C-alpha angles and dihedrals in degrees: 000000000000114000103164133034127201120198130203113226120220114046091014108052097006128047099231145057117092092011088065097055094092093056089043092052088051090057092046090054094049095044093053097032088238113184098228139074120269090241089060094049091046092053094049090045089054089051092046090050089059089047092052091047090055099039101042102020151341092238094162121053134143100212144003125055120356105277127237115280134218125154118262093251088059093049094045091051092052090046094056091047091055094045094049090049092048091048094040092237132147120229143120108264095199090053093047091049090052091050090057091045094048086060090054089049090055092058118128128213116262111259096247096042100088094049096045094050091044088059091045102047097077092057105031140041106244128208146160130238113178137159094237147118118245097242101059095035092051094071102053089042092054091048094048097047093199123181097249119148097194133039117194121176130179086248095056091044096038090223137096131219136280090046112104090229090071090056096041092052094047090048090054089052092049092047096236136114123233092250093067100033134093127207118211117197145138103224122087090200105047103020109032096033092040098045095045090047089055093051099253127129110250130209109199112214101212103180094163104046094251112179118244114260117225096219091067127063118257119258121245091235135011123203134176094222140352095277086073089067091071089061093044092052095051087058094050097043 
């Protein structure tokens, strides 16, 4: 029986995060007059993210000792510095990082989220576990005004998903054991793999019809939006 539910933030409750990176990269290119397409910058930025994780981290791991920790703003700044250097471009990495995070801060709650959480709050303890810094997450949370008892960020826990430590600390804050908890998220890497690895049931929110990837464990449930949780929880009651 499920007693507590932890939600991911961006891409699950809020319509933003990784999906906003292409628009953010276009603005970065325009701001600094960079002589390349935004898609090319984004692809190098993603490669640079992996390089920074390898050279300065690791910050993201799924097992073993708790990884190194730095806030996302710090990681994004180093990632832009690496990307600009590889591409031979001139730009301010700190300003570029802030431009991306400003897009995250402008994220709006998904249309169904308020109603679904309002229906769930009388029967379940509800919390948030998001890979985010306090500053840019605070704004969409304040606008959404969701009935969340616990807010856990990577910055407050000093650990990123999919490492089990992030889930264990969030569960402790929620006052639930993994055996009676459900994690709801949109990422096969961070959320499905991470939640399953920590012993939680996982509901994968697959809004875009993404195919399942064989390198990650299968979710316990798959829904196309948050309203699907209501059906899932009826079957697990």
